[in-house]
N, C-alpha and C positions, 0 to 999 in steps of 0.2 A: 676236483679230483684230489685224492690224497694217497700218499705213499707211506707205508709203514712195514715193520717186520711181521712175518707170518707168526701166528700163534697156534696153539693146539686146537683152538676152535676152527681154524681155517683148514685143517687137515682133511676132513671129509670132503669139502668142496674141491680142494686141490686134487685129491684122489679121483673124484668124479671127472673133473676136467682133463686130468692126465689120461684117464682111461678112454674118454670120449674123443679127445683131439690129438693126443700124442701117441701113447702105446697102450693097448688094451690087454688085460689078462690079470688073473688073480695074483700072479707073481708080483705085479706092480703094486697092488694094494699091500701085500705082505711086506715088500721091500721098504715102502714108505713108512708103514707103521713100525717096523723094526728100527729104522733109522731114527724116527722120532723117539722111540723108547730108549735108544742108546745115546740120545742127545747129540745126534750127528746129522741134523736136518735143519737147514737155515734158509732164509729167503726173504724177499721183498715182495709185497703185493701192492697193486694199484686198485683203488676202490672209487666208486662214484656213489656216494651215499652208502647204502648197505650192499650194493652190487659189486662183486669181484669182477674186475675187468681185465686183470692181467697179473701174472706172477712170474718170478724167476726163483727157482730153488737150487740149492747147492748142498753138497755133502763133502765131508773131508775124506781124502783118500783117492785111490786110483781104481776106477772100475768103469765099465761101459754097460749100456743097455743090454747088449748081447756079449757074452764073454769073448774076449780076444786076448789071450794070455801074452802073445808076442808083442802086442801094442802096449799092454799094461807094463811089461818089462821095459819096453823102450821109453815110456813116459817116466818110469822110476829111474832109469839110467840117466836121462836128460836132467831130471830134477835133483838127482844125487842126494836123496834122503831128506830134502827140504819139505816143508808143509805144503801139501797140494790139495786144492779143492776142485771139484768138477761140477759142471752145470748138470743138474739132474732133470730139470724141466723148465721150459720157457714157453709162455703162452700169453697172447693178447686177444681179447674178443674181436671178432671181425669188424664190429661196428666202431671200434676205437683204433683200428690200425691206421698207420700213416699220420699219426698225431704226436709222435715223439715218445710215446709210452714205453715202447720196447727199449729204446736207447736210454731212457731214464732208468728203467729197471736194471739194465746192464751196467750203467755208471754207478748206481747206488749199490749194486751187488759187488762191484770192484772195491768200493770203499768198505763194504762189510767184510770182504775177505781180508783186506788190510787190517781192519779192527780185530779180526779173529786171529791175527798173527800168521796168515797165509803168505807164502812166498810166490806161489804159482796158482793159476786157475786154467782149467782146460774145458773144452766143449767138443762134443761130437755133433757137428752141424748136419742135420738131415739133408740129404741130396736126393730130390725126387727123381724118378726115372727119366723125366724130361730135362734134368739138369738144374732145375730151380732149387735155390737154397734160401729158405724162408727168412732166416735171421742174419744173413751175411752182412748187410749194411749196418744193422744195429750193433753187431759185435765189433765193428771197426773202431768204436770209441775206446776199445782196449789197446789200440795201437797195432803194431806189427807183431805177429806171432813169432816166438822163438823156435817153434817146432810146428810143422804142418805136414799132414799126410792125407792124401785122397784115397779112400778105400771103397772101390766099387762093390756092390752087393754086400755091404757091411751088415745088413740086418737079415740076410737070407736064412739064418738059423733061428729066427724068432719063434717059429711054431714049435721047435724043440723045447722051448722054455715056456710054452703055454701062452705066448703073446701073439697079437695080430697087429699088423700095420694099418694105420688109419687111411693110408693112400692105396695100398695094394691088397690088403686083406692078409690071408694066411701065407701066401706065396710072395713074400716081399722082394722087390727088385731095387729098392732104394740103397743108395750108398751113403757114406758119411765123409765129411771133411773134418779131420781131427786137428784141432789147433790148441796150442799151449802158449799161454801168455805169462810174462813176469809181472807180478802185481806192482812192482816198483815202476813199471813202464806205463801203468794204466793212468790215463788222464783224469783229472778231477773235474773237467768241464763236461757239461751235458750238451747234447745236440738236440735239434728240433725235428729231425727226420728219423723215421724208422721203417722197418719192413713189416 
């Protein structure tokens, strides 16, 4: 298994996996393509030979999958004009889960944010209607969040933006756990367990 930075050659596969497993909709394709064009799309991938088995992508700035202006203002207030990156997508193939890949991607992405001059990184962790949070344990390698907010029905307006939820379909009942981390607090050590 090998870890490396994503390249422009990876973008079509990342878009396909994002639309299949994370959030579907033409808006997603356009957003990723625009971010790549603006040189504002970074990430780490895990591969086994030629097979993409996981990735974690980030963007500079403060935005969410579905607009939440009050939360965007709150994150900007807490970070006080510092450089912020947000997790745009995180995925590991089902066949490779629980082998430390997600935790390694998270750790390596923390290092990448430091290298890019970032001060903070935040994530909107998907909370399924049954309460399950897929990446919760892997994200713990970043330490304790300096800001955290649980937002029920976070994705309820997805259909307004032409997106569908991979869990609920067009009428999304999922929530999100918003967590903000100081990059200076992110551990350099990798763990062997992930979600």
